[in-house]
Structures are given as structure tokens and as C-alpha cells.
N, C-alpha and C positions, 0 to 999 in steps of 0.2 A: 504493499500499499504506499502510495506517495505521501510525503510529508505535506501536511496542510500549511500553506503560507499565511502567516498572520500579518494583517495589514492594518495600518493606522492612518487616519485622515486628519490632517491639521489645516484648517481653513476657517476664516472668520465668516464665511457665508454658509449658513446652515442648509439652504436650498441646494447649493452645489454639493455639499457633503452627502446629503440624502440621495441625490441622483447618482453620484459615483458609487456610493455604498450599494445601491440597488444593483448596479451593473456588476460590481465586483463580487458581491455575495451570490449572484446568479451564475458565477463561473466556478466550475468544479476545481477544487484545489486551493481556492482563496477564501479567506474569511476576514471581514473587518472586525477587529477585536476592540477598537477604541476610536473615539473621535475627540477633537479638541478645537476650540474656537480661537485659540492663540497659543503662542509658544510657552507661556507660563503654565497654562492648564495641561499642556502636553507633558512638560517636565515633571509635573506633580503626579503623573500616573505611572506607577510601576509596571502595570500591564502594557502600557504603550511603549515604554522604554525597553521592554523585553520582547517586543514583536520582531518580525523579520524585515518588513518593508514599511517605510513611512512616506506618504505623499505630503509634501510640505509646501505651503504657500510662502511667499516671501514677505509681502507687505501685510502685516497684521498688527492689531493694537497690543499694547502691553509689552510684548516681546516679539521681535521680528523673526522670520524664518531662518535667516543665516545665523543669528545668535543662538536660537533654539537648537539648530542642527549641531553647531560646534559643542554646545553644552551636553547634548544627548550623546554624542560620539565619545566624549570624555568618559561617560558613565557606561556606555556599551559600544565599543569599537566595531562590533559585528553588525550593528544596525545599518541597513541600506536605505539611504535617504534619496528620494527622487523629488526634485523641485517641480512643482506643478503650478504654473503662473500665467498671468495674462501678459507678462512683460517679456520681451525678447532682446532687450538692449544689453550692451556689454556690461554696464554697471551692475545690474541685477544678476546677470549670469555669473560674473566673476565672484560676486559676494557668496553665492551658494557653492560654487566649485571650491573656492578657497576655504569655506567652512567644512567641506568634506562630503558634499553631495555626490552621489554616484551617477545621477542622471538628471536630465532637464527636459521637461515637456511643457509645451504651451497648452493652455486650457482648451484650445480648439482642436487638440490632437484627437485622433480617432480612438475608440475603445480598443481596437486591435493593437494600436501602437502602445497603449497603456499596458496591455498584457505582455507585449514584446519587451517593454522596459522592465517589467517585473522579472521576466524570465532571464534577461541578460544580467541584471544586477545580482540576482540570486545565484547565477553561475560564476560570479566573481568578476564580471566585466563592467564596463561603463556604457551608458546609453544616452544619446542625445537626439532630440526630435529631428525628424527628417527635414523640416523646413530650414533649421539652422545648418544642418549638414549639407543640404543642397546648395545653399548660398555660399557656404564656405568652400565646398569642393569646386564650384564654378569659378570662384575668385582665385583659387590657388594657381591655376594654370596661367592666369594673366599677370600675376604679380612678380616683379623682379626679385623679391625677397626669397623666392624659392630657388634662386640660382645656386645656392650652396648645396642643394640636393641633386642627386643624379636623376636621370629620366625615370629609371625604375623605382627609385625612392619616391618620386612624385606620384607614380602610378599607385604605389602602395598607400601613400598618404591620402590620396583621393578616395580610395576605398575605405580607409579607416574613417574618414570624414563622412562617408555615406552610411556609416554604422555597421559595416560588415565585420564579422568575427575573423580571427586569424585563419581558421579553416576555410571560411567562405572566400577570403581573399586568395588563399592558396589555390583553391579550385578555379576561381575566375581567371587568375593570371597564369595558371598552369605552372605553379611553383610548389615546392615542398613547404610544409608548415614551418620547418626549421629556417628555410630561407626567408620566409615572410617575417619570422621573429627577428632574424638578423637585420633585415631592412628596417623594421620598426625600431629596434634599438638604436640604429644609426640615425634615424630621423629624430628620435627623442634627444639624442646627444647633440646633434647639429643645431637643433632649435632651442636647446637648453630646457626642454620640457621633462617633467617627471613621469607623466602618464598621459593617457588620451585626453583627460579633462584639461590638464594644464597646456596640452598642445593646442586645443581649441582656443583657450584663453590667450595663449601666445599669438595665435593667428589674428584674433580680433584686436588685441592691444597693439599689434604691429601693422594694423590697417590692411591686413590681407583680405578682410571682409568687413562690411558694415551690416550689422544685424538690426 
């Protein structure tokens, strides 16, 4: 029997929480175990802090999403936080990534993408909404700041930005998984990024893309 994924919803709009809860609870393998209207209420719930995945809004009263995320991860480093927000600009995005979020979805994302994000972060990966990745990947080719990367590294980088896993990139580019891992390590080193999340932040901060 597959492990049930315990989900928490943190958002100051009850109507939005109720709608998302209905969709998530109707999916086999997921169960919403707690809700909170702001970061303070979230941090006060032991059940919420011991969940698997948290969908966290950014702009909330009392305690913002980025501060709540950082505090929660100090208490439970295994918690997977996915930012779910109306905002797509660099300031909000960077705040959540730097706080430790593993994913970023806009509130108009499809429910299929929500489930994809859950699956990816539970597998130890990072996930970023297709809209941000699409804009980023289109801009990468055009920007001179990618000159430090080889043509093959750019190919791999574009697929990373489209949200593909290492195995998916290997299959698409007809490479071994080990080769893709090697290219990814080189990309991270050349751009000074620690992971996929910081790579996207790097790209946005260096004007590779406007979100």
C-alpha cells in the first residue's frame, strides 16, 4: 500500500483553501490534514509541521509565507514547501526559494500541475510552474550570458528549465543519466548556483528572463 501524502494548506483566503482541499482530498493518495489562514497559525500546529507537503501563500497577515517557511524548515527539515501564489515576479519568487521552498506554482496552475508538483517534491526534486519555465527557457537561448556554457550544456539547461527530470532529459537528448548529471553539475558550477531553485533565481536576477 502506498504511503498517504499528508498535505497542509496555508492561505488567508478560506474559499481558495476549501476549493483546493476538495480537489486534493478527491485524489487517491493525498489527504489534507490541516489548514491555516496565516503563517502564525501554521507554526502553532504540530500536525501541520509534521505533514509531508505544504502549499504556502506568500502575502498573508501576521506572518508572511517566506518567514513561515524558514521557521517551519528549522523545526522539520523534511517538510516540502510549495509556494502557491498569485505573484510571479522575481521579488516574491526569490523570497520563497531563499526560504527553502521546493516548488513554485501560480494560483492559475492546473490541478494536474499541482499533483505533478507534489509528486516531484516528494521524490526529492524541485518543481516550478510551466509558465515560469517556458519564459525562462525561451530567454536562455537569446541571452549572451549563456556564452560561458557549451551548446550541450545549454540544451540540458533548457530542459531543466522546462521541468524535466534527469531521466527525462537523458531520454530526450539520447544521453546517459550519468552524462546529464555531469552536465548539470557543470552548469551549476559555471553559474554559481547550488541547485535548480537557485539556478532559476540566478537567471532572473541576471536578467536572463523577465517574469
